[in-house]
Each structure stands twice: as C-alpha cells, then as structure tokens.
N, C-alpha and C positions, 0 to 999 in steps of 0.2 A: 230146451232152449231153442229158440228159432236160429237155424240158420238160414242167413241171409249173403245171396250172391249180389257182389257190387261190381259196378264197372265204371271207371272214370274214361270219360268219351272227350277228347279235345275236339273243339268245333272247328269246321276248315269255311268252306263258302256259306253264307248266313242262308236259311230258310227263307222262303217268301214270307213267315210271320214270325220274326225270329224273339219277339218276347213271348210269346206263349206257344205252347206245345200243342200238340192232338185234343180234341174235343174227348168228354170224357168216354163217350161210345166209343172211342178208336182206341183207347188205352186198355190194355188187359187187366184183369183184378190183382190185386197186391202187387203191383208195379209202383214205385214210388220215385222221383227223381228230384235234384235240387239243383240249382245253375251256379256255378260262379260266375258271377258277373261284372262285366267292366264299369267303369264309372257313372254312377247316376246322371240322367240329362233332366232336363226338366221341359214341359209341355208349354203350350200357348198361354197358360194361365200361371206359368213358373211355379209347378206342383212337381215335386221328384217324380222322374220318371225312369224306370228299371232301366240300366245299361243291356246290350247284348250279351249272349252269355259268352264264355270263354272256354267254359269246361263245364261238364255235366256229371254228376255222378246219379247213377241209377242202381237201384235196390229191386231185385228178382228175386222169387223163388225157383228160376229156371234160367237156363245157361240162356242169355239173348243172341239172336242173330244179327252183329252190326254190319255184316259185309254188305248189304246193299247201298247203307250211308256211306261205309268208307269209299266203296266204289264210284260213288254217284259226287265225291269230296265236300260232301257236308259233314263229315268228319274227318280229320286228319290222323287219329289214331285212338285207339279204344284196348284198356287194359282191364283185365277181370281176377276178381280175387273173391275168395271165399270167406265169408266171416260167422263167428258163432258167438251170439251174445248170451250170457246166463248171467243173472243179478239176483243175490240171495238177500232174505229179508233183512230189512235194518241196514243194507249196503248205502254208502254214500256214493251218490252217481252224480256227475256233470252233464248237462243236457245242452245242446245246441241245435236251434231247429228254426226254419223259414216258416212262417204261419200267417193265414189269414183270419185276424180276430175280428169275428163278426156275429150277428145275431139274425135270426128270422124276425121280422115284423109280423106281427099277429094280425093287422088287417091287412096289408099288402100283399103279404107272404112273401116278401123280397127280402134278399140277404142284405142287409146293412154293417157297415163296417165300422168298429169302433174307433174313435178319434183320438181320446186321451192316453197318455202313457200310464195313467193310474187303471183305466179301464182295462186298458189290453194286458196288463200284468196280473191283475185280479183275474180276469179272463185265462191266459195261462195257469196259472194256478189252480184256478177250478178243473181244467182240462187234463194236467196233471195229475191231480187228486183223482179224478174219475177213472184214471188209468194207474193207480197204484202208486203214487209218489207225491211224497209230501214236501212242498216247498215253503220257506217262508217268503213274504212278499219282499223284504230287502236281499233276498239272494234269487231275485229275479232283472234283467237288465234288458231293456226292452229299445231296438233299434229305431231307425229312421224309418217313418212311414213312407213306402215307396209304391208307384201306381205301374201294374203291370197290363198292357193294352192289347186286344187282337181282335178276332174274329171267328166266334165259333159256329160252325157248318158253312155254310154259304155267304151268307149275308147279316151275321146277329152279332154285332160288335158287341165286345164285355170288357170289363174291368175290372181284375181284382188288388185288391190292397193289401200289400203283404208286410211285414216286418221280421227282422230279424231280434231271435231271442237266446238268451243265455240263461240258464239256471243251475243252483247245484239245491239236490233234495236228497231225502232219504226214501229209499223202496219199501213202500209197505206193502204192496201184493206183488209178489216177482210174475206171476200167472198174469194179471191185469198188464204189468209192464211188458214183458213179453210179447203179449197181444200188439200195444201201441206199436211198439219197435216193428213189427210183421206188418201191421196195417195202417201206421201213420197216425197223425193227430190231428183234428180239427179239417175245415172245409179247403176245397181250391187244391186237393192233391194231383189233379189231373193237368195243375199249372205249376208245379213246382213248389207246393206248400205241403208241411206236414212230416217229410222225413227226418226223424230224430238221429241226430248224429250223438252218440253216448260215449262215456267213456267212465271207468272208477273214478271218485272223487281223490286227487291228490292236492298239494300246494302245488303244483305244478300250473300255470295259465295256461290257455287254449292256444 
C-alpha cells in the first residue's frame, strides 16, 4: 500500500498570487495538495470565486523542506505526519476530493469545464470506476462551482473551475485505487485539485 507523507501548513502572509500555487513545471511529480479556504467571494460577474487559503494539506512521497516558507512568513506553522492507506477488495470507502470536472474539446483541444451537477456527478463516477472504485450516482454529493484565477508563468492568465465532491463506494481494484491515492484524480493537480482524502466507510459522517 502506498505510504503518503502529509503535512498541514497554515498560511501566514499571503503570496503574490494567493488563489493558485506554482505552475505545473515547478511542481515535483507525485506531490498533491488541497487548500482549506476562507469564504468564497464573487467576481465582477457575481460568480463564486475561491477565497484565500487558510491551511494547505500537502501529500508527498518525500519529506518536504518548509523552512524557507516558514522563515519568510508565508507559513505560520507546519506539521508532518506519515500515513499508510491500504484498502482491500470489496471494502467500503468514504471519499472527499476537490476536483476539476472537465473534458478536452476535440476541435480546439482546450479543456472545458462541465457545468451541471448531473454531468459532474457522472464525471466523478467514471473517474473513480477507472481507478478501481464503484460508486452509485446517489452516493455522490457535488459541491458548489467555484473559480480559482491566477497567472501561469509570467503573464498567462488561467482559470480553474473546481468543486468539492463527497462519495461512498466499494473498492473493486485495490491496486488501481492505491495508485489514485498516490497520484491524484483528474486534471488541475498543480492548482489544488485531485488529492483524495479517504477513510473506511462507517455510519459516521465527515
């Protein structure tokens, strides 16, 4: 089973672009993160806009060095803990993930975001099935559509549409599911999407 090193980092002084993290080229492989954000705001068109991060959960195969960010004041504290995730065939699992439900346009090759709750629920069900988890549509909760904006590289503006999902399902392929736990789910991983937060399914709510 994959061993995942996780660190919860509390944000201090905001970065120059607080809504998005580093560009994909600057992110080491197999490093995922998800941000606990403040209340969503609205942009000029009254669309929900992600609030600034309050804390960040980072998953890495190696122990990261947060000291430069702590010294600069961009983080106020950081805690590291090791986690081993092992799921068996037929085991019930509860899943939470911030994801970017989208598809690649066959003509323009641009990535397009899915808009309806039904489309997004079906997208997550397909993605989890590809990674060894069977989930019924009525066991998927789709959160509000939220925009994250920022700049990629020097001057390329980028917008990522994300939603919070919660689901309950059955592990059909432990190997495929463990791979998804290590590598994340869907696009937008460099911007806080795809980190699967899981636990064995019980009657207890999140």
